[in-house]
PDB file of N, CA, C and O in Angstrom:
ATOM      1  N   MET A   1       0.580  -1.425  -0.240  1.00  0.00           N
ATOM      2  CA  MET A   1       0.001  -0.045  -0.142  1.00  0.00           C
ATOM      3  C   MET A   1       1.026   0.912  -0.120  1.00  0.00           C
ATOM      4  O   MET A   1       1.026   1.687  -1.077  1.00  0.00           O
ATOM      5  N   HIS A   2       1.927   1.060   0.755  1.00  0.00           N
ATOM      6  CA  HIS A   2       2.860   2.544   0.743  1.00  0.00           C
ATOM      7  C   HIS A   2       3.068   2.722  -0.457  1.00  0.00           C
ATOM      8  O   HIS A   2       2.805   3.819  -0.949  1.00  0.00           O
ATOM      9  N   LEU A   3       3.842   1.197  -1.594  1.00  0.00           N
ATOM     10  CA  LEU A   3       4.018   2.126  -2.721  1.00  0.00           C
ATOM     11  C   LEU A   3       3.254   2.515  -3.814  1.00  0.00           C
ATOM     12  O   LEU A   3       3.549   2.766  -4.983  1.00  0.00           O
ATOM     13  N   VAL A   4       2.184   2.515  -3.178  1.00  0.00           N
ATOM     14  CA  VAL A   4       1.109   2.580  -4.686  1.00  0.00           C
ATOM     15  C   VAL A   4       1.504   3.897  -3.536  1.00  0.00           C
ATOM     16  O   VAL A   4       2.681   4.234  -3.663  1.00  0.00           O
ATOM     17  N   ARG A   5       1.060   4.357  -2.906  1.00  0.00           N
ATOM     18  CA  ARG A   5       0.651   5.931  -2.364  1.00  0.00           C
ATOM     19  C   ARG A   5       1.850   6.779  -2.592  1.00  0.00           C
ATOM     20  O   ARG A   5       1.807   7.964  -2.923  1.00  0.00           O
ATOM     21  N   ASN A   6       3.073   5.980  -2.358  1.00  0.00           N
ATOM     22  CA  ASN A   6       4.300   7.164  -3.117  1.00  0.00           C
ATOM     23  C   ASN A   6       4.215   7.453  -4.588  1.00  0.00           C
ATOM     24  O   ASN A   6       4.697   8.466  -5.095  1.00  0.00           O
ATOM     25  N   ALA A   7       3.404   6.259  -5.428  1.00  0.00           N
ATOM     26  CA  ALA A   7       3.814   6.799  -6.859  1.00  0.00           C
ATOM     27  C   ALA A   7       2.597   7.667  -6.890  1.00  0.00           C
ATOM     28  O   ALA A   7       2.579   8.551  -7.746  1.00  0.00           O
ATOM     29  N   MET A   8       1.729   7.563  -6.202  1.00  0.00           N
ATOM     30  CA  MET A   8       0.599   8.754  -6.465  1.00  0.00           C
ATOM     31  C   MET A   8       1.092  10.245  -6.045  1.00  0.00           C
ATOM     32  O   MET A   8       1.291  11.111  -6.897  1.00  0.00           O
ATOM     33  N   ASP A   9       1.234  10.423  -4.924  1.00  0.00           N
ATOM     34  CA  ASP A   9       1.929  10.859  -3.868  1.00  0.00           C
ATOM     35  C   ASP A   9       2.989  12.227  -4.938  1.00  0.00           C
ATOM     36  O   ASP A   9       2.811  13.368  -5.366  1.00  0.00           O
ATOM     37  N   HIS A  10       3.971  11.277  -4.946  1.00  0.00           N
ATOM     38  CA  HIS A  10       4.964  11.856  -4.740  1.00  0.00           C
ATOM     39  C   HIS A  10       5.925  11.569  -6.640  1.00  0.00           C
ATOM     40  O   HIS A  10       7.025  11.983  -7.007  1.00  0.00           O
ATOM     41  N   GLY A  11       4.952  10.781  -7.344  1.00  0.00           N
ATOM     42  CA  GLY A  11       5.530  10.326  -8.564  1.00  0.00           C
ATOM     43  C   GLY A  11       4.892  11.458  -9.922  1.00  0.00           C
ATOM     44  O   GLY A  11       5.312  12.186 -10.822  1.00  0.00           O
ATOM     45  N   LEU A  12       3.520  10.949  -9.255  1.00  0.00           N
ATOM     46  CA  LEU A  12       2.307  11.574 -10.815  1.00  0.00           C
ATOM     47  C   LEU A  12       1.946  13.299 -10.259  1.00  0.00           C
ATOM     48  O   LEU A  12       1.173  13.547  -9.333  1.00  0.00           O
ATOM     49  N   GLU A  13       2.566  14.163 -10.921  1.00  0.00           N
ATOM     50  CA  GLU A  13       1.751  15.454 -11.272  1.00  0.00           C
ATOM     51  C   GLU A  13       1.012  15.829 -10.613  1.00  0.00           C
ATOM     52  O   GLU A  13       0.649  15.033  -9.747  1.00  0.00           O
ATOM     53  N   ALA A  14       0.496  16.928 -10.615  1.00  0.00           N
ATOM     54  CA  ALA A  14      -1.278  18.274 -10.748  1.00  0.00           C
ATOM     55  C   ALA A  14      -0.894  18.086 -12.112  1.00  0.00           C
ATOM     56  O   ALA A  14       0.160  17.987 -12.740  1.00  0.00           O
ATOM     57  N   PRO A  15      -2.735  18.062 -12.467  1.00  0.00           N
ATOM     58  CA  PRO A  15      -2.706  17.714 -14.508  1.00  0.00           C
ATOM     59  C   PRO A  15      -2.582  19.497 -14.739  1.00  0.00           C
ATOM     60  O   PRO A  15      -2.921  19.944 -15.835  1.00  0.00           O
ATOM     61  N   GLU A  16      -2.283  20.068 -14.089  1.00  0.00           N
ATOM     62  CA  GLU A  16      -1.928  21.492 -14.486  1.00  0.00           C
ATOM     63  C   GLU A  16      -0.538  20.928 -15.373  1.00  0.00           C
ATOM     64  O   GLU A  16      -0.411  20.911 -16.598  1.00  0.00           O
ATOM     65  N   GLU A  17       0.429  20.488 -14.345  1.00  0.00           N
ATOM     66  CA  GLU A  17       1.621  20.268 -14.706  1.00  0.00           C
ATOM     67  C   GLU A  17       1.701  19.358 -15.826  1.00  0.00           C
ATOM     68  O   GLU A  17       2.256  19.568 -16.905  1.00  0.00           O
ATOM     69  N   ARG A  18       1.271  18.636 -15.563  1.00  0.00           N
ATOM     70  CA  ARG A  18       1.097  17.050 -16.710  1.00  0.00           C
ATOM     71  C   ARG A  18       1.054  18.004 -18.062  1.00  0.00           C
ATOM     72  O   ARG A  18       2.020  18.310 -18.760  1.00  0.00           O
ATOM     73  N   LEU A  19      -0.860  18.538 -18.312  1.00  0.00           N
ATOM     74  CA  LEU A  19      -0.696  19.499 -19.548  1.00  0.00           C
ATOM     75  C   LEU A  19       0.522  19.932 -19.667  1.00  0.00           C
ATOM     76  O   LEU A  19       1.351  19.375 -20.387  1.00  0.00           O
ATOM     77  N   ALA A  20       0.780  21.078 -18.902  1.00  0.00           N
ATOM     78  CA  ALA A  20       2.487  22.013 -19.124  1.00  0.00           C
ATOM     79  C   ALA A  20       3.267  21.067 -20.029  1.00  0.00           C
ATOM     80  O   ALA A  20       3.531  21.371 -21.193  1.00  0.00           O
ATOM     81  N   ALA A  21       3.640  19.877 -19.453  1.00  0.00           N
ATOM     82  CA  ALA A  21       4.920  18.863 -19.918  1.00  0.00           C
ATOM     83  C   ALA A  21       4.222  18.199 -20.976  1.00  0.00           C
ATOM     84  O   ALA A  21       4.993  17.388 -21.487  1.00  0.00           O
ATOM     85  N   GLY A  22       2.890  18.186 -21.631  1.00  0.00           N
ATOM     86  CA  GLY A  22       2.367  17.644 -22.986  1.00  0.00           C
ATOM     87  C   GLY A  22       2.270  16.051 -22.741  1.00  0.00           C
ATOM     88  O   GLY A  22       2.806  15.197 -23.446  1.00  0.00           O
ATOM     89  N   LYS A  23       1.407  15.806 -21.496  1.00  0.00           N
ATOM     90  CA  LYS A  23       1.034  14.964 -21.083  1.00  0.00           C
ATOM     91  C   LYS A  23      -0.264  14.963 -21.153  1.00  0.00           C
ATOM     92  O   LYS A  23      -0.780  16.015 -21.530  1.00  0.00           O
ATOM     93  N   ALA A  24      -1.106  13.870 -20.835  1.00  0.00           N
ATOM     94  CA  ALA A  24      -2.520  13.698 -20.572  1.00  0.00           C
ATOM     95  C   ALA A  24      -2.916  13.834 -18.992  1.00  0.00           C
ATOM     96  O   ALA A  24      -2.337  13.205 -18.107  1.00  0.00           O
ATOM     97  N   SER A  25      -3.897  14.671 -18.788  1.00  0.00           N
ATOM     98  CA  SER A  25      -4.215  15.845 -17.591  1.00  0.00           C
ATOM     99  C   SER A  25      -4.209  14.453 -16.408  1.00  0.00           C
ATOM    100  O   SER A  25      -3.491  14.553 -15.413  1.00  0.00           O
ATOM    101  N   GLN A  26      -4.720  13.696 -16.538  1.00  0.00           N
ATOM    102  CA  GLN A  26      -4.800  12.240 -15.825  1.00  0.00           C
ATOM    103  C   GLN A  26      -3.173  11.408 -15.893  1.00  0.00           C
ATOM    104  O   GLN A  26      -2.515  11.520 -16.927  1.00  0.00           O
ATOM    105  N   GLY A  27      -2.724  10.736 -14.916  1.00  0.00           N
ATOM    106  CA  GLY A  27      -1.953   9.547 -14.920  1.00  0.00           C
ATOM    107  C   GLY A  27      -1.677   8.392 -14.682  1.00  0.00           C
ATOM    108  O   GLY A  27      -2.347   7.935 -13.756  1.00  0.00           O
ATOM    109  N   LEU A  28      -1.051   7.790 -15.071  1.00  0.00           N
ATOM    110  CA  LEU A  28      -0.694   6.223 -15.080  1.00  0.00           C
ATOM    111  C   LEU A  28      -0.268   5.806 -14.221  1.00  0.00           C
ATOM    112  O   LEU A  28       0.946   5.851 -14.018  1.00  0.00           O
ATOM    113  N   LEU A  29      -1.412   5.055 -13.127  1.00  0.00           N
ATOM    114  CA  LEU A  29       0.080   4.125 -12.346  1.00  0.00           C
ATOM    115  C   LEU A  29      -0.716   2.671 -12.570  1.00  0.00           C
ATOM    116  O   LEU A  29      -1.896   2.567 -12.904  1.00  0.00           O
ATOM    117  N   ALA A  30       0.405   1.348 -12.252  1.00  0.00           N
ATOM    118  CA  ALA A  30       0.320  -0.109 -13.291  1.00  0.00           C
ATOM    119  C   ALA A  30       1.229  -0.538 -11.900  1.00  0.00           C
ATOM    120  O   ALA A  30       2.210  -0.025 -11.361  1.00  0.00           O
ATOM    121  N   LEU A  31       0.717  -1.276 -11.717  1.00  0.00           N
ATOM    122  CA  LEU A  31       0.576  -2.222 -10.225  1.00  0.00           C
ATOM    123  C   LEU A  31       0.636  -3.687 -10.984  1.00  0.00           C
ATOM    124  O   LEU A  31      -0.451  -4.080 -11.407  1.00  0.00           O
ATOM    125  N   SER A  32       1.914  -4.642 -11.233  1.00  0.00           N
ATOM    126  CA  SER A  32       1.890  -6.149 -11.524  1.00  0.00           C
ATOM    127  C   SER A  32       2.950  -6.622 -10.389  1.00  0.00           C
ATOM    128  O   SER A  32       3.566  -5.803  -9.707  1.00  0.00           O
ATOM    129  N   ALA A  33       3.056  -7.619 -10.296  1.00  0.00           N
ATOM    130  CA  ALA A  33       2.808  -8.788  -9.055  1.00  0.00           C
ATOM    131  C   ALA A  33       3.262 -10.735 -10.005  1.00  0.00           C
ATOM    132  O   ALA A  33       2.547 -11.489 -10.664  1.00  0.00           O
ATOM    133  N   TYR A  34       4.635 -10.818  -9.604  1.00  0.00           N
ATOM    134  CA  TYR A  34       4.569 -12.082 -10.151  1.00  0.00           C
ATOM    135  C   TYR A  34       5.779 -13.163  -9.234  1.00  0.00           C
ATOM    136  O   TYR A  34       6.588 -12.792  -8.384  1.00  0.00           O
ATOM    137  N   HIS A  35       5.572 -14.417  -9.701  1.00  0.00           N
ATOM    138  CA  HIS A  35       5.849 -15.625  -9.091  1.00  0.00           C
ATOM    139  C   HIS A  35       7.853 -15.221  -9.713  1.00  0.00           C
ATOM    140  O   HIS A  35       7.838 -14.803 -10.871  1.00  0.00           O
ATOM    141  N   ASP A  36       8.969 -15.289  -9.253  1.00  0.00           N
ATOM    142  CA  ASP A  36      10.336 -15.483  -9.595  1.00  0.00           C
ATOM    143  C   ASP A  36      11.065 -16.071  -9.208  1.00  0.00           C
ATOM    144  O   ASP A  36      11.507 -15.461  -8.235  1.00  0.00           O
ATOM    145  N   SER A  37      11.792 -17.383  -9.378  1.00  0.00           N
ATOM    146  CA  SER A  37      12.360 -18.195  -8.675  1.00  0.00           C
ATOM    147  C   SER A  37      12.095 -17.943  -6.904  1.00  0.00           C
ATOM    148  O   SER A  37      12.827 -17.160  -6.298  1.00  0.00           O
ATOM    149  N   GLY A  38      11.284 -18.491  -6.388  1.00  0.00           N
ATOM    150  CA  GLY A  38      10.980 -18.831  -5.132  1.00  0.00           C
ATOM    151  C   GLY A  38      10.389 -17.345  -4.409  1.00  0.00           C
ATOM    152  O   GLY A  38      10.224 -17.166  -3.202  1.00  0.00           O
ATOM    153  N   SER A  39      10.135 -16.385  -5.479  1.00  0.00           N
ATOM    154  CA  SER A  39      10.270 -14.758  -4.479  1.00  0.00           C
ATOM    155  C   SER A  39       8.580 -14.029  -5.415  1.00  0.00           C
ATOM    156  O   SER A  39       7.954 -14.209  -6.460  1.00  0.00           O
ATOM    157  N   ILE A  40       8.549 -13.581  -4.759  1.00  0.00           N
ATOM    158  CA  ILE A  40       7.260 -12.218  -5.473  1.00  0.00           C
ATOM    159  C   ILE A  40       7.778 -11.073  -5.317  1.00  0.00           C
ATOM    160  O   ILE A  40       8.190 -10.369  -4.396  1.00  0.00           O
ATOM    161  N   VAL A  41       7.589 -11.014  -7.213  1.00  0.00           N
ATOM    162  CA  VAL A  41       7.916  -9.384  -7.348  1.00  0.00           C
ATOM    163  C   VAL A  41       6.999  -8.429  -7.392  1.00  0.00           C
ATOM    164  O   VAL A  41       5.987  -8.785  -7.994  1.00  0.00           O
ATOM    165  N   ILE A  42       6.971  -7.024  -6.855  1.00  0.00           N
ATOM    166  CA  ILE A  42       5.763  -6.216  -6.740  1.00  0.00           C
ATOM    167  C   ILE A  42       6.365  -5.186  -7.583  1.00  0.00           C
ATOM    168  O   ILE A  42       7.390  -4.703  -7.101  1.00  0.00           O
ATOM    169  N   GLU A  43       5.936  -4.646  -8.905  1.00  0.00           N
ATOM    170  CA  GLU A  43       5.885  -3.557  -9.438  1.00  0.00           C
ATOM    171  C   GLU A  43       4.793  -2.573  -9.521  1.00  0.00           C
ATOM    172  O   GLU A  43       3.578  -2.577  -9.717  1.00  0.00           O
ATOM    173  N   ILE A  44       6.026  -1.469  -9.219  1.00  0.00           N
ATOM    174  CA  ILE A  44       4.307  -0.436  -9.527  1.00  0.00           C
ATOM    175  C   ILE A  44       5.142   1.079 -10.560  1.00  0.00           C
ATOM    176  O   ILE A  44       6.042   1.888 -10.334  1.00  0.00           O
ATOM    177  N   LYS A  45       4.365   0.843 -11.502  1.00  0.00           N
ATOM    178  CA  LYS A  45       5.214   1.933 -12.250  1.00  0.00           C
ATOM    179  C   LYS A  45       4.121   3.163 -12.111  1.00  0.00           C
ATOM    180  O   LYS A  45       3.067   3.397 -11.520  1.00  0.00           O
ATOM    181  N   ASP A  46       4.959   3.750 -12.948  1.00  0.00           N
ATOM    182  CA  ASP A  46       3.967   5.395 -13.517  1.00  0.00           C
ATOM    183  C   ASP A  46       4.794   6.210 -14.018  1.00  0.00           C
ATOM    184  O   ASP A  46       6.024   6.203 -13.964  1.00  0.00           O
ATOM    185  N   ASP A  47       3.535   7.477 -14.900  1.00  0.00           N
ATOM    186  CA  ASP A  47       4.458   7.922 -16.216  1.00  0.00           C
ATOM    187  C   ASP A  47       4.276   9.334 -15.851  1.00  0.00           C
ATOM    188  O   ASP A  47       3.859  10.306 -16.480  1.00  0.00           O
ATOM    189  N   GLY A  48       4.929   9.081 -14.041  1.00  0.00           N
ATOM    190  CA  GLY A  48       5.475  10.966 -13.585  1.00  0.00           C
ATOM    191  C   GLY A  48       6.632  11.616 -14.436  1.00  0.00           C
ATOM    192  O   GLY A  48       7.010  11.671 -15.606  1.00  0.00           O
ATOM    193  N   ARG A  49       7.027  12.136 -13.021  1.00  0.00           N
ATOM    194  CA  ARG A  49       7.885  12.954 -13.898  1.00  0.00           C
ATOM    195  C   ARG A  49       9.552  12.462 -13.444  1.00  0.00           C
ATOM    196  O   ARG A  49      10.682  12.913 -13.632  1.00  0.00           O
ATOM    197  N   GLY A  50       9.008  11.398 -12.817  1.00  0.00           N
ATOM    198  CA  GLY A  50      10.164  10.782 -12.533  1.00  0.00           C
ATOM    199  C   GLY A  50      11.257  10.807 -10.974  1.00  0.00           C
ATOM    200  O   GLY A  50      10.783  11.445 -10.035  1.00  0.00           O
ATOM    201  N   ILE A  51      12.273  10.313 -10.811  1.00  0.00           N
ATOM    202  CA  ILE A  51      12.909  10.492  -8.898  1.00  0.00           C
ATOM    203  C   ILE A  51      13.797  11.684  -9.808  1.00  0.00           C
ATOM    204  O   ILE A  51      14.178  11.538 -10.970  1.00  0.00           O
ATOM    205  N   ASN A  52      14.104  13.450  -8.535  1.00  0.00           N
ATOM    206  CA  ASN A  52      14.787  14.078  -8.302  1.00  0.00           C
ATOM    207  C   ASN A  52      16.019  13.852  -7.351  1.00  0.00           C
ATOM    208  O   ASN A  52      16.322  14.050  -6.174  1.00  0.00           O
ATOM    209  N   ARG A  53      16.674  13.224  -8.732  1.00  0.00           N
ATOM    210  CA  ARG A  53      18.329  12.679  -8.380  1.00  0.00           C
ATOM    211  C   ARG A  53      18.822  13.276  -6.832  1.00  0.00           C
ATOM    212  O   ARG A  53      19.050  12.724  -5.755  1.00  0.00           O
ATOM    213  N   LYS A  54      18.864  14.846  -7.364  1.00  0.00           N
ATOM    214  CA  LYS A  54      20.071  15.881  -6.540  1.00  0.00           C
ATOM    215  C   LYS A  54      19.234  15.457  -5.438  1.00  0.00           C
ATOM    216  O   LYS A  54      19.905  14.885  -4.578  1.00  0.00           O
ATOM    217  N   LYS A  55      17.644  15.562  -5.084  1.00  0.00           N
ATOM    218  CA  LYS A  55      16.914  16.180  -3.952  1.00  0.00           C
ATOM    219  C   LYS A  55      17.313  15.044  -3.128  1.00  0.00           C
ATOM    220  O   LYS A  55      17.846  15.239  -2.035  1.00  0.00           O
ATOM    221  N   VAL A  56      17.055  13.670  -3.652  1.00  0.00           N
ATOM    222  CA  VAL A  56      16.887  12.728  -3.373  1.00  0.00           C
ATOM    223  C   VAL A  56      18.720  11.988  -3.074  1.00  0.00           C
ATOM    224  O   VAL A  56      18.714  10.824  -2.672  1.00  0.00           O
ATOM    225  N   CYS A  57      19.866  12.524  -3.232  1.00  0.00           N
ATOM    226  CA  CYS A  57      20.959  12.300  -2.480  1.00  0.00           C
ATOM    227  C   CYS A  57      21.308  13.515  -1.483  1.00  0.00           C
ATOM    228  O   CYS A  57      22.228  13.424  -0.670  1.00  0.00           O
ATOM    229  N   LYS A  58      20.777  14.265  -1.566  1.00  0.00           N
ATOM    230  CA  LYS A  58      20.424  15.329  -0.485  1.00  0.00           C
ATOM    231  C   LYS A  58      20.441  15.278   1.169  1.00  0.00           C
ATOM    232  O   LYS A  58      20.922  15.915   2.106  1.00  0.00           O
ATOM    233  N   LYS A  59      19.451  13.893   0.890  1.00  0.00           N
ATOM    234  CA  LYS A  59      18.662  13.006   1.947  1.00  0.00           C
ATOM    235  C   LYS A  59      19.684  12.914   2.939  1.00  0.00           C
ATOM    236  O   LYS A  59      20.782  12.988   2.388  1.00  0.00           O
ATOM    237  N   PRO A  60      19.807  12.734   4.635  1.00  0.00           N
ATOM    238  CA  PRO A  60      21.084  12.400   5.368  1.00  0.00           C
ATOM    239  C   PRO A  60      20.701  10.978   5.358  1.00  0.00           C
ATOM    240  O   PRO A  60      21.439  10.136   5.871  1.00  0.00           O
TER     241      PRO A  60
END
């Protein structure tokens, strides 16, 4: 649940920002889960702005 919320809250832009960036006003969030070599893999993808690497690197 936390990963989905994070993608929605921090990954997807507001509709106005998306339109200004040439994207559809509504974002896309995709969740997939599968079994791989004895493990469960959960993937969450969005079509948002991506991770701000500089901001992440500044975190203590």
